[in-house]
C-alpha positions in Angstrom: -9.9 -5.3 5.0 -9.8 -8.0 7.7 -7.0 -10.5 8.0 -7.5 -14.2 7.5 -5.4 -17.3 7.3 -6.5 -21.0 7.2 -5.4 -23.1 10.2 -2.1 -24.8 9.7 -2.8 -28.5 8.7 -2.3 -31.0 11.5 1.4 -32.0 11.6 2.5 -29.1 9.4 5.0 -26.4 10.4 4.8 -22.7 9.5 8.3 -21.7 8.3 8.1 -18.2 6.9 5.5 -15.4 6.6 5.9 -12.5 4.1 3.4 -9.6 4.4 2.9 -7.0 1.6 0.7 -4.1 2.4 -0.7 -0.9 1.0 -0.4 2.1 3.4 -3.5 3.1 5.3 -6.0 5.8 4.4 -4.5 9.1 3.4 -5.5 12.6 2.3 -6.1 13.0 -1.5 -3.9 14.3 -4.2 -6.8 15.2 -6.5 -8.8 18.0 -4.9 -12.3 19.1 -5.8 -12.5 22.8 -6.8 -13.7 25.0 -4.1 -14.0 22.1 -1.7 -14.8 23.2 1.9 -13.4 20.1 3.5 -10.9 20.7 6.2 -8.4 17.9 6.9 -6.8 17.6 10.3 -3.8 15.3 10.7 -2.6 14.5 14.1 0.0 11.9 13.3 3.6 12.8 14.0 5.4 13.2 10.7 8.8 12.0 11.8 7.4 8.5 12.3 6.9 8.6 16.1 3.2 8.3 16.9 2.0 10.2 19.9 0.8 7.2 21.7 -0.5 6.3 25.1 -0.4 2.8 26.5 -4.2 2.4 26.0 -5.4 1.5 22.5 -8.5 3.6 22.8 -6.3 6.7 23.1 -4.1 6.1 20.1 -6.4 8.0 17.7 -9.0 10.7 17.9 -12.5 9.9 16.7 -12.4 12.5 14.0 -9.6 13.2 11.5 -11.4 15.3 8.9 -14.2 17.9 9.1 -16.6 19.4 6.6 -16.5 22.7 8.4 -15.2 25.5 6.3 -14.4 27.6 9.4 -10.8 28.1 10.5 -9.3 25.0 12.1 -8.5 25.1 15.8 -4.9 25.5 17.0 -3.1 22.3 16.2 -2.1 20.5 19.3 -1.3 16.7 18.9 -1.2 16.4 22.7 -4.9 17.0 23.0 -5.5 13.8 21.1 -3.2 11.4 22.9 -0.8 11.1 25.8 2.6 12.6 25.4 5.3 10.4 23.7 8.0 8.7 25.6 10.3 11.8 26.2 13.5 11.9 24.2 14.0 15.7 24.5 12.4 18.6 26.3 11.7 20.4 23.0 9.7 19.4 20.0 9.3 20.9 16.6 6.4 20.5 14.2 5.6 21.4 10.6 2.7 23.8 10.2 1.3 25.1 6.9 0.9 28.8 6.2 -2.8 29.7 6.3 -4.4 30.3 2.9 -1.3 29.0 1.1 -1.8 25.3 1.6 -3.3 22.9 -1.1 -5.6 21.2 1.4 -7.5 23.2 4.0 -6.3 22.3 7.5 -2.9 21.0 8.6 -2.4 18.0 6.2 -0.3 17.7 3.2 -1.4 15.8 0.0 -1.1 12.1 0.4 -0.4 12.2 4.1 -1.4 9.3 6.3 -4.3 10.2 8.6 -5.3 8.9 12.0 -7.8 6.7 10.2 -5.0 5.2 8.1 -2.8 4.7 11.1 -5.6 3.0 13.0 -6.2 0.6 10.0 -2.6 -0.6 10.3 -2.7 -0.7 14.0 -5.8 -3.0 13.9 -4.2 -5.1 11.1 -1.2 -5.6 13.4 -3.4 -6.7 16.2 -5.1 -9.2 14.0 -1.8 -10.7 12.8 -0.6 -10.8 16.4 -3.7 -13.0 17.1 -2.8 -15.2 14.2 0.9 -15.5 14.4 1.6 -15.0 18.1 -1.4 -16.1 20.1 -2.9 -18.9 18.0 0.0 -20.4 16.0 2.8 -19.5 18.5 4.9 -18.8 15.4 6.4 -15.6 16.8 7.6 -14.7 20.3 5.1 -12.7 22.4 7.5 -9.7 22.6 9.2 -8.2 19.6 12.3 -10.1 18.9 14.5 -8.3 16.3 16.0 -11.6 15.0 12.6 -12.8 14.0 11.4 -9.7 12.2 12.4 -7.8 9.1 10.6 -4.6 8.1 10.9 -3.0 4.7 9.2 0.1 3.3 9.3 2.4 0.4 11.0 5.7 1.4 7.7 7.5 1.7 6.3 8.9 5.0 2.9 7.2 4.8 4.3 3.8 4.2 6.9 4.1 6.9 4.3 5.3 9.3 1.9 2.5 8.3 4.7 0.0 9.0 5.4 1.5 12.4 1.7 1.4 13.4 1.4 -2.1 12.1 4.3 -3.2 14.3 2.9 -1.3 17.3 -0.4 -3.2 16.9 1.5 -6.5 16.5 3.9 -5.9 19.4 2.4 -3.3 21.8 4.7 -1.1 23.7 5.1 -2.6 27.2 3.5 -0.6 30.0 6.7 -1.1 32.1 8.8 0.9 29.6 10.8 3.4 31.7 10.6 7.1 30.9 13.4 8.0 28.5 13.9 4.3 27.4 13.2 4.0 23.6 13.0 0.7 21.7 14.4 1.5 18.2 13.4 -0.9 15.4 14.8 -0.6 11.9 12.5 0.0 9.0 14.7 -0.7 5.9 14.4 1.6 2.9 16.3 2.2 -0.3 17.2 5.6 -1.7 16.2 6.7 -5.1 13.4 5.5 -7.5 15.9 3.7 -9.7 16.9 1.2 -6.9 13.4 0.9 -5.4 12.2 -2.5 -6.4 8.8 -2.4 -4.8 7.5 0.0 -7.5 8.1 0.4 -11.3 11.2 2.4 -12.1 10.8 5.7 -13.9 14.0 4.9 -15.8 12.7 1.5 -17.1 11.4 2.8 -20.4 10.2 -0.7 -21.6 7.5 -0.7 -18.9 6.3 2.8 -19.9 6.3 1.8 -23.6 4.3 -1.4 -22.8 1.7 0.7 -20.9 1.5 3.2 -23.7 0.9 0.5 -26.2 -1.8 -1.0 -24.1 -3.7 2.3 -24.1 -3.5 2.4 -27.9 -5.5 -0.9 -28.3 -9.1 -0.6 -29.7 -10.5 -2.1 -26.5 -8.8 0.5 -24.3 -9.8 3.4 -26.6 -13.4 2.2 -26.5 -13.4 2.1 -22.7 -11.7 5.6 -22.6 -14.3 7.1 -24.9 -17.1 5.7 -22.8 -15.9 8.0 -20.0 -15.9 11.2 -22.1 -19.6 12.2 -21.4 -18.9 11.9 -17.6 -15.7 13.8 -18.0 -17.5 16.6 -19.8 -20.1 16.7 -17.1 -17.5 17.0 -14.3 -15.5 19.6 -16.2 -18.7 21.7 -16.3 -19.4 21.1 -12.6 -15.8 21.9 -11.6 -15.5 24.8 -14.1 -12.2 23.5 -15.5 -10.9 22.8 -19.0 -10.3 19.4 -20.6 -6.5 20.0 -20.1 -7.1 20.6 -16.4 -9.2 17.4 -15.8 -7.3 15.0 -13.5 -6.7 11.4 -14.5 -9.4 8.9 -13.5 -7.2 7.1 -11.1 -6.8 10.4 -9.2 -10.6 10.9 -9.1 -11.0 7.3 -7.9 -8.5 7.7 -5.1 -10.0 11.1 -4.2 -13.4 9.6 -3.6 -11.9 6.6 -1.7 -10.0 9.0 0.6 -13.3 10.9 1.3 -15.2 7.6 1.8 -12.7 6.2 4.4 -13.0 9.4 6.4 -16.8 9.7 6.2 -16.7 12.8 3.9 -19.5 12.7 1.3 -19.0 13.7 -2.3 -20.9 16.6 -3.7 -24.6 15.8 -4.6 -23.9 16.1 -8.4 -21.7 13.0 -8.1 -24.3 10.2 -7.7 -23.9 6.5 -7.1 -24.2 5.5 -10.8 -21.3 7.9 -11.6 -19.2 6.3 -8.8 -19.9 2.8 -10.2 -18.8 4.0 -13.6 -15.6 5.4 -12.2 -14.9 2.2 -10.2 -15.5 -0.1 -13.2 -13.3 2.0 -15.5 -10.4 2.2 -13.0 -10.6 -1.5 -12.3 -10.5 -2.1 -16.0 -7.4 0.1 -16.3 -5.4 -1.5 -13.6 -6.4 -5.1 -14.4 -5.6 -4.7 -18.1 -2.4 -2.7 -17.9 -1.0 -5.0 -15.2 -1.8 -8.2 -17.1 1.1 -7.4 -19.4 4.1 -9.8 -19.1 6.6 -6.9 -19.6 5.0 -5.0 -16.8 5.3 -8.1 -14.6 8.9 -8.7 -15.3 10.2 -5.2 -15.2 7.6 -3.5 -13.1 7.7 -5.8 -10.1 10.0 -8.8 -11.0 12.9 -7.6 -8.9 10.6 -7.6 -5.8 9.3 -11.1 -6.8 13.0 -12.2 -6.7 13.3 -10.9 -3.2 10.2 -12.9 -2.2 11.4 -16.0 -3.9 14.9 -15.7 -2.4 13.4 -15.5 1.1 11.3 -18.6 0.5 14.3 -20.6 -0.8 16.5 -19.3 2.1 13.9 -20.4 4.7 13.3 -23.8 3.0 17.0 -24.5 3.1 17.1 -23.9 6.8 19.4 -20.9 6.7 19.2 -18.4 9.5 17.1 -15.2 9.0 13.9 -13.4 9.8 10.8 -15.6 9.7 8.3 -12.7 9.6 8.9 -10.1 6.9 6.8 -7.1 6.3 6.9 -5.0 3.1 5.0 -1.7 3.4 4.1 -0.4 -0.1 1.4 1.1 -2.2 -1.6 0.1 -4.3 0.8 -0.4 -7.2 2.9 -2.8 -5.2 0.0 -5.0 -4.1 -1.7 -5.0 -7.5 1.5 -5.9 -9.4 2.5 -8.7 -7.0 -1.0 -10.3 -7.3 -1.1 -9.9 -11.1 2.4 -11.3 -11.6 1.5 -14.3 -9.5 -1.7 -14.9 -11.5 -4.1 -14.2 -8.6 -5.2 -10.5 -9.1 -9.0 -10.3 -8.4 -9.6 -7.4 -10.8 -10.4 -4.6 -8.3 -8.2 -1.7 -7.2 -6.5 -2.5 -3.8 -8.1 -0.4 -1.1 -6.2 1.3 1.7 -4.5 -1.1 4.1 -4.8 -4.0 1.6 -2.5 -6.9 2.5 -1.0 -10.0 1.0 0.3 -12.8 3.2 2.6 -15.4 1.6 3.3 -18.3 3.9 5.8 -21.2 3.5 4.8 -24.4 5.3 6.4 -27.8 5.6 4.4 -31.0 5.9 5.2 -34.1 8.0 7.7 -35.2 5.4 9.3 -31.8 5.1 7.8 -31.2 1.7 7.3 -27.4 1.3 4.1 -25.7 0.3 3.1 -22.0 -0.2 -0.2 -20.4 0.6 -1.3 -16.9 -0.3 -4.0 -14.8 1.3 -5.3 -11.4 0.2 -7.7 -9.1 2.1 -9.4 -11.8 4.1 -9.5 -14.7 1.7 -7.2 -17.4 0.5 -6.3 -17.3 -3.1 -4.9 -20.0 -5.3 -1.8 -19.9 -7.6 -2.5 -20.9 -11.2 -3.0 -24.7 -11.4 -2.9 -25.1 -7.6 -5.4 -25.7 -4.8 -5.3 -24.3 -1.3 -1.6 -25.1 -0.7 0.7 -25.1 -3.7 4.0 -27.1 -3.9 6.9 -24.7 -3.4 8.5 -25.9 -6.6 5.5 -24.8 -8.6 5.5 -21.4 -7.0 9.2 -20.9 -7.5 8.8 -21.8 -11.2 6.0 -19.2 -11.5 8.2 -16.6 -9.8 11.2 -17.4 -12.0 9.0 -16.7 -15.1 8.6 -13.1 -14.1 12.1 -12.3 -12.7 14.3 -10.2 -15.0 17.5 -11.8 -16.2 19.2 -8.5 -17.0 17.1 -5.6 -15.7 19.0 -2.7 -17.1 19.3 -4.3 -20.6 15.6 -5.4 -20.6 14.4 -2.0 -19.6 15.6 -0.5 -22.9 12.7 0.5 -25.0 12.4 0.2 -28.8 14.4 2.9 -30.8 11.1 4.6 -31.9 10.0 5.2 -28.3 10.5 8.7 -27.0 10.4 7.8 -23.3 7.4 9.9 -22.5 4.4 8.4 -20.7 1.3 8.6 -22.9 -0.8 10.0 -20.0 -1.0 10.2 -16.2 -2.0 6.5 -16.0 1.4 5.5 -17.5 3.2 8.2 -15.5 1.8 7.2 -12.1 1.0 3.5 -12.5 3.9 2.4 -14.8 6.7 4.8 -14.1 6.4 5.7 -10.4 5.8 9.3 -11.6 
């Protein structure tokens, strides 16, 4: 999705920008039975893209093929210029033929060249907005101005690195052997990762389970059973083997972003039905106040604290990027009362800006995927105090204690939706 921000009002000053993104397009986790698609990934998995100094050469034109023939020998250097040399020897991971889940040289959920390109382009758009037009940031990457945070997942770390490469291109005068090292901050372990729901927070899992037991949810679920039966027949699988609908949704999204068609038996009306159901699931489950507070409230606290720090004039980064997942983006928008009701696509992005008017009164603006969105009860620019109060309402007071479920709850997600969307399964 394209980036957009409204022009800063005359006499106002931009103080802080916080960007929250979903990683770029990736390979699927849900695989069609007997699918001939061959996926080729040519993005270095240790986080160092094989880049040249010319944008047109960053990525190949094709990252996936429908050919069922054996893939050619994998050589990243045929797609791009060699990296800035750090060693005379390189190692790469290569899957054993006929033992991989996906045909080709990609793992499940791996960022592809298409996904890397999305974040590179997003970075160039934000450079135009925050460097060229607003002069908010220095033309060259200045570490004191920038903070980068990612979940500890390869595709989000790589998306962040490509975003920053687009925003601050590598200078052509960089000497051979000279490497500019930029920190991407991560946390270790799902229990401490605040950009996703915690698998140890049973109250969130219980809330999602209860939502799926409501009459409305059950009615929606039953409406999908005829399509499920049809696909089970086409895929020659049992009911127990059928993937969760969110997995089917993201599978068809992965294929669409890479120009890979679905089988003919999956027509447009079926795709619309899957879209509508998955949008219902994520919108309904994430409208729950418990899910807001315990699923993403700790991250909202980080965003709030950054706003208050900047407003008070304390030193710190003024451009902060948080590289996450569809869950991250959807939960932040939902907790702030501005979720549009559709599953966040690859490379979705939120921009939360803090601005000061001529009298140093602070306002907050929020943008999502190319449009400005309003906080509840606000217009284009919302008084900071109103936004802080909204954020305070979803921040946990005692996370560990509040995460305790009712005595009757067994701690088990009801299904894969609760497992993956409410427990970071």
